[in-house]
N, C-alpha and C positions, 0 to 999 in steps of 0.2 A: 152574438152567438159563439160560443166556445166551440171550435172544431176539435175533434179528437179521433185518434186511431186506437182502437182498444181491442184486445183479444182477452177473453175470459177464460183463464186457465190457471190451474193449481200450480204454484211455483215454489222451489225451494228457496224462498227469499224472505228475509226479514225486513219488514219497514218501520223505520223510526221516524218520529217527528210526524206520524200521521194519525188522524182520529177517525176510527171507523164509523162513527155516528155521523160524520159529515158527508156531503155529496162528494163526488169526485172533484168537482171543480174548485171545492172548498178546501181540499187536502194540501197540505204543505209538502214542499219538494222533500223527497225522501233521500235518506242514506240507505244504500242497499248492501246487505251483507250476504255474499254468496257462500254456499256450503260445498264442500269438495273434500276429496281424500288426500293423499300426497301430492306435493307440488308437482306439476307436469314440466316436462322439458319441451321447450319450442327449438326448432332449428332456425328460427327467424331471429333469435336473440343471442346476443353475447352476454355470457355469465361471468362477471368481473370478479368472482372469488379466485379466478385463475389469471387476473390481469398480469401482464408482463412488466408493466412499469407504471410511473405514477400517472403520466399523461392519459394512458388508456383507462385507468381507474377512475379519473376524474369525469371522462366522457360519458355522462349520464345525467339524470335528473336528481337534484339534491333539494331538500326541504327543510327548514328549520325545524328541529326536533319538537319543540313545544307546539308549533303550529301544526305539524303533522299529527301529533297526539290529539289535538283538539278539533281536527277535520271533521271527526264523526259526530261532533255536536254543532257544527255550522249548518245553518239552514238559509236557503237563498231569501226566505221571508224576514230574515233579520233586518232590523232597521239600521244596523250599524256595519260598517265596512270592516269585517274582521280581518287581520292581516294573516295571509299565507305567503312567508317570504321563502322565495324559491328561485333555483337557477337550473336551466336545462343546457348543459354544455354539449355541444356537438363536435365530433372528431373534426369536422372541417373548419373549426375555429369561429363558429357562429354561436350565439347563445340567445336564449329568451329568459327573461327575468320576470317573476312574479305574475304569470298568466292569470291567476286567480283574483288578482287586484289590479292595480294600474300597471298594465304591461309595458315592458321596454324590451328592446332586442340590440343586438350589435355584434362586435367581435370580441374574442377573447385569447389571451396568450398566456402560455405556461413557461416560466423561466427556471430551467431545472437546476441552474447553478445557485440561483437566490431562493428557490422553492417558493416563487410567488405567482399568484394568478392576477393579471390585470384585464378588467373589463371595461371595454369602450361603448359607451350607451348612444344610440341613435335618436331616441326621444329626449332624454334629459341633457344629452350633448357633453356630458362629463365622463369621468371615469372613475373607477376604484381599483385599488392594489390591495391584495390580501396575501398575507404571509400564511402558509400551511403550517399549523401547529401540530397538526396529527391527520393521518389518512389511513383508513381501511377500506376495504371494498364497499362497506355499507354505512362509513361514517367519516365525516369530514369536519375538522375543526379549523376555523380561520380568524385571523386578527386583521382588522382593517388598518393598515400602516399609513393610510393617507390622512387620517384623522388622530385627534389626541385621545385614545381610548387603550385600555388594557382588556376591554371585554372579549372574551373568545366566543364566537359564534360556532354553534354545533349544529350541523346539518346531518341529516340520514337519508338513505336511499335504499333501493330494493336490490342494488347491486346487478343490474342487467340493464342492458340497452338493445335497441335494434341494429342488426347488422346493416340494414339500409335506413339511413336516418330520415329519409322522406317517409318512412312508415310511422314515424313518431308524431303524434299529434302536437307536440310542443316544439316541433323543429320549426325555425324561423320562417321557411317558406309556407308553412301550413297555418301561420297567424297573421300574415299580411292583411287579410280581410278585417282584421281589428284595428288597423291603423286609419284613423279619420281622414278621408279625402280633403285635399286643400281646396277643391272647387266642386261644383255640382256635377253628378255623374249622369250620363244617359240612362235610359231605361234598361238598356242591356247592361250597363255597368252595374246598376243596382241589383238586377238579377245575378249577374256573376258573383256579387259580393255576398248574397243570400246563398248562392249554390256553394261558395267556399266555406261559408258558416257551416252548412249541412256536411260537407266533406270533412271538417275539423272533427264533427262528432262521429261520423262514420270511423275515422281514424281512432278517435277516443274509445269507442266501443271495441273496436278491433284489438286496440293495445291492451284493454282491461282483460280480454279473453286470452290473448297470447302470454301476458305476464301472469296469468291466474290471480288476479288481484282478489283478496278477500273481502274488501270493501271498495265500494265504488261511490264517489261523492261528485256531484255536479256543481258544488258551490262555486260561485264566483265566475262561472264560463259563461260568456254571453250567449243568449239564445232567445229566440221567441217562442220555443217549444218548452213543455214540461214533460218530464220523464217518468213513468211508472213502470213496474213489472208486467211487460206484456202490453203497455199503452203508451202513446205519443200524443200529447194534448197541444193545442194552441193557446197560449196564454191571452187573457183578455187584454185589452189595451190598457186598463188600469194597471195590470201585473208586470208590464214590460219595464225592465230596468234600465237604469241609465247607461250602464255599461253596453247593452245592447244597442240602444238608440244612437249612442255616441259613435258607433262603429260607421255610421252614415253622415252624409255632409250636414243635413239638417232633419228636423222631425218630419217634414213633408217627404223627404226621400226615404226615411225610415218606414213611413206609413205605406209607401208604394212597395217595399219589401214585405212588410207585414200582409198586404193584400196578396201578393203572390203566395206567401206561406199559407194563407187561408184557403186560396183556390186549391193549392197543393194537396190539402188535407181532404178536399172532396173527392179526389180520385179513389180508385179502387186498389187495394193491395192484397197480395197473397201473403198470408202467414205461413211460415213452415209448419208442415204437419209433424206430429210426433217429436216435437221440440219443446223441452222443459226449460231450457236455459233462457232467462229473461233477457240477457245481454244479446244473446243470438236472435231471439225473436224481433228485439227492437231493431237490431243491426239490418236483419233482413229488409224490414219495411223501410229504413233510412236508405238503403242502397236503391230501393226502387224509387223513393222520393227523389234522390239525386238524378236518376235517369229520366224522371218525367219532368223536372222543373223546367227545362227548355219548350216543353210541349203546352204547359198552361198558359192561358191567355188572360 
């Protein structure tokens, strides 16, 4: 049985990759495009068009330009793992790489004299060193000088970051739940891993709101939930992706987490009244789910 939390409401949202003739449970994951007026200013963000130095400008999320442009055509229902190559550099010297694909994380160092970035991986156990070919607040061109190549990699960014890195969903601390445990976890550990999974999406929704994102894609982000404008569904077991199952020690432990998620969606939740922003609607329920997860049996 597919569990769902759904609020029927008219929203200023365009849903792509959806067929209105299908039942809700058959719809594909959507790319959401939000409508808004001029870009808002958030006091939680640093706007990097006024960055004082190279290091400050580097400290944000960067995605390969071609991958970012293709993101709107990506769907979780794709049979192929479409690359979305990205780095999220935090000001404290940590980073997360490729969170929409095979995630890695570690430490990074900027050499101001050589104008190079060195990233040390925790999962791959190696490192890369990039020469900065060009840098603007919203554009970064890199050359990997550790391999025999002349290819310039072009990354783009929104030129903004959170003042508090822990509010960034792609901060390393907020992604440790994705690292497969080395041994079986207790039931409490499984519950905590699912709880951190939900917390990640709370931060993801909050970040999209704060950054005034015009397009919001959930492609490649591990979850047992499906997201719609004003609705949160539990995926069927057949729909669960390996990238979520692999967050747990084995399939049996993943199914324990799935059972908790199923019971979590049986609870009652309050939808914000007079709210038409689908991001804020789903966020409000996610925050309630986070508070209730320790109560469900």
